[in-house]
C-alpha positions as CSV (number, residue, x, y, z in Angstrom):
1,X,31.3,9.9,28.3
2,X,35.0,9.1,28.3
3,X,37.2,11.8,26.8
4,X,37.6,11.2,23.1
5,X,38.8,13.5,20.2
6,X,36.2,16.1,19.5
7,X,35.2,14.5,16.1
8,X,34.7,11.1,17.8
9,X,32.6,12.6,20.6
10,X,30.4,14.4,18.0
11,X,29.9,11.1,16.1
12,X,28.9,9.3,19.3
13,X,26.6,12.2,20.3
14,X,24.9,12.1,16.8
15,X,24.5,8.3,16.8
16,X,23.1,8.4,20.4
17,X,20.2,10.5,19.1
18,X,18.9,7.5,17.1
19,X,16.0,5.7,18.7
20,X,16.9,2.7,20.8
21,X,20.6,3.6,20.8
22,X,22.1,4.3,24.3
23,X,25.5,5.8,25.0
24,X,27.3,2.4,25.0
25,X,25.7,1.3,21.7
26,X,26.5,4.7,20.2
27,X,30.2,4.2,21.2
28,X,30.2,0.7,19.7
29,X,28.7,2.0,16.4
30,X,31.1,4.9,16.3
31,X,34.2,2.7,16.7
32,X,32.8,0.2,14.2
33,X,32.4,3.0,11.6
34,X,35.8,4.3,12.3
35,X,37.3,0.9,11.7
36,X,35.7,0.6,8.2
37,X,37.5,1.4,5.0
38,X,36.8,5.0,3.9
39,X,34.7,3.8,0.9
40,X,32.3,1.9,3.2
41,X,31.9,5.1,5.3
42,X,31.2,7.1,2.2
43,X,28.7,4.6,1.0
44,X,26.9,4.8,4.4
45,X,26.9,8.6,4.4
46,X,25.7,8.7,0.8
47,X,22.9,6.3,1.5
48,X,21.7,8.4,4.4
49,X,21.9,11.6,2.4
50,X,20.2,10.1,-0.7
51,X,17.4,8.6,1.3
52,X,16.8,11.9,3.1
53,X,16.9,13.9,-0.1
54,X,14.7,11.6,-2.3
55,X,12.2,10.3,0.2
56,X,8.8,12.0,0.4
57,X,5.2,11.1,1.2
58,X,3.0,9.4,-1.3
59,X,0.3,11.9,-2.3
60,X,-2.3,9.1,-2.0
61,X,-1.5,6.9,1.0
62,X,1.1,9.0,2.8
63,X,3.6,6.2,2.9
64,X,7.3,7.0,2.4
65,X,8.3,6.7,-1.2
66,X,10.9,7.9,-3.8
67,X,8.2,8.0,-6.5
68,X,4.7,9.5,-6.4
69,X,2.4,7.7,-6.2
70,X,4.2,4.9,-4.4
71,X,4.6,1.4,-5.9
72,X,1.7,-0.1,-3.9
73,X,-0.7,2.7,-5.0
74,X,0.4,2.3,-8.6
75,X,0.0,-1.5,-8.7
76,X,-2.8,-2.7,-10.9
77,X,-2.8,-6.0,-8.9
78,X,-4.0,-4.3,-5.6
79,X,-7.6,-4.3,-4.5
80,X,-8.5,-0.6,-4.4
81,X,-11.8,-1.3,-2.5
82,X,-9.9,-2.0,0.7
83,X,-7.7,0.4,2.7
84,X,-5.7,-0.7,5.7
85,X,-5.0,2.2,8.1
86,X,-1.7,1.9,10.0
87,X,0.3,4.2,12.3
88,X,3.7,4.3,10.7
89,X,5.4,3.3,7.4
90,X,7.2,0.4,9.2
91,X,3.7,-1.1,9.8
92,X,3.1,-1.4,6.0
93,X,6.3,-3.4,5.8
94,X,5.1,-5.7,8.6
95,X,1.8,-6.4,6.9
96,X,3.4,-6.8,3.4
97,X,5.7,-9.6,4.9
98,X,2.6,-11.8,5.3
99,X,2.0,-11.8,1.5
100,X,-1.8,-12.2,2.3
101,X,-3.1,-8.6,2.2
102,X,-3.7,-7.3,-1.3
103,X,-5.5,-4.0,-0.6
104,X,-4.1,-0.5,-0.3
105,X,-2.9,1.4,2.8
106,X,-3.1,4.8,4.5
107,X,-0.3,5.8,6.9
108,X,-1.4,8.1,9.8
109,X,2.2,9.0,10.9
110,X,1.1,8.8,14.5
111,X,-1.9,8.4,16.8
112,X,-4.1,10.7,18.7
113,X,-2.5,11.3,22.1
114,X,-3.8,14.1,24.3
115,X,-1.0,13.5,26.8
116,X,1.5,14.4,24.0
117,X,-0.6,17.2,22.6
118,X,-1.3,15.2,19.4
119,X,-4.8,15.7,18.1
120,X,-6.5,14.5,14.9
121,X,-5.1,17.5,13.0
122,X,-1.5,16.4,13.7
123,X,-1.9,13.0,12.0
124,X,-2.8,12.2,8.4
125,X,-6.6,12.0,9.0
126,X,-7.6,15.0,6.8
127,X,-5.8,13.2,3.9
128,X,-7.7,10.0,4.6
129,X,-11.1,11.7,4.6
130,X,-10.3,13.6,1.4
131,X,-9.2,10.3,-0.2
132,X,-12.4,8.5,0.8
133,X,-14.5,11.4,-0.5
134,X,-12.8,11.3,-3.9
135,X,-12.7,7.5,-4.3
136,X,-16.1,5.8,-4.3
137,X,-14.5,2.3,-4.9
138,X,-13.5,2.0,-1.3
139,X,-16.0,-0.3,0.6
140,X,-13.9,-1.4,3.6
141,X,-11.4,0.3,5.9
142,X,-9.3,-1.9,8.1
143,X,-8.1,-0.2,11.3
144,X,-4.7,-1.7,12.0
145,X,-3.5,0.7,14.7
146,X,-1.5,-0.8,17.6
147,X,-3.3,-2.3,20.6
148,X,-2.2,0.5,22.9
149,X,-4.5,3.0,24.6
150,X,-3.7,5.6,21.9
151,X,-4.0,3.1,19.1
152,X,-7.4,2.0,20.3
153,X,-8.6,5.6,20.9
154,X,-7.5,6.5,17.3
155,X,-9.3,3.5,15.9
156,X,-12.5,4.4,17.7
157,X,-12.2,8.0,16.6
158,X,-11.8,7.0,12.9
159,X,-14.7,4.4,13.1
160,X,-17.0,7.2,14.4
161,X,-15.9,9.5,11.6
162,X,-16.6,6.9,9.0
163,X,-19.9,5.6,10.3
164,X,-22.0,8.1,8.3
165,X,-20.2,7.2,5.1
166,X,-21.6,3.6,5.2
167,X,-18.1,2.3,4.5
168,X,-17.5,-1.0,6.3
169,X,-15.0,-0.5,9.1
170,X,-13.2,-3.4,10.6
171,X,-10.5,-3.8,13.3
172,X,-7.6,-6.2,13.3
173,X,-8.3,-9.0,15.8
174,X,-6.0,-9.1,18.8
175,X,-5.4,-12.1,20.9
176,X,-3.2,-15.0,21.7
177,X,-0.1,-15.6,19.7
178,X,0.3,-19.0,18.1
179,X,2.2,-21.4,20.4
180,X,1.4,-19.6,23.6
181,X,-0.2,-21.1,26.7
182,X,-3.4,-19.7,28.2
183,X,-2.0,-19.6,31.7
184,X,0.7,-17.1,30.7
185,X,-1.7,-14.7,28.9
186,X,-2.8,-11.5,30.6
187,X,-6.4,-10.6,31.1
188,X,-6.5,-7.9,28.3
189,X,-5.0,-10.3,25.8
190,X,-7.5,-13.1,26.8
191,X,-10.4,-10.6,26.6
192,X,-9.3,-9.5,23.1
193,X,-8.9,-13.2,22.0
194,X,-12.5,-13.9,23.3
195,X,-13.9,-10.9,21.4
196,X,-12.1,-11.9,18.2
197,X,-13.3,-15.5,18.3
198,X,-14.6,-16.9,15.0
199,X,-16.4,-20.0,13.7
200,X,-14.3,-23.1,12.7
């Protein structure tokens, strides 16, 4: 890193710890912040501190919230018979953007990954099982983990856990994106698309 004043170097170092931010991006962000009026910088710092101070996990779905239970769990308009299981809070936002899904969620905060020493006890599985035991309205669980090796393994693990309960367990279909050509699709994507085919 070029030689900067100690305070600037510290700012660049801290920004560089953010995911997806390399040293060049950290420098650009630092100099952008330094060029802002002081009130804008205070507003940013206050927003970060307030979010960190007030955000916690929903006691029901484990999503990030500033009220407990979260707005989704509180909503009378949601279908409490369906729970969609996702890996991270950002996945809830992605599904909500569709405006199609009206059920509830459960956020795992990770996936089972033996390579990274993450087992079932390190993610929010215990909370999911307790929730399903306590709520007999749930008749379907949608496994919406990512289509990665860890995501698939986690989905399989959960489906085996839920089998004795009799709760219907479904998996999001994976396949070809709209507008893509078959010739450019890889074998795994094509196989998933073939598995997820449906009547028309």
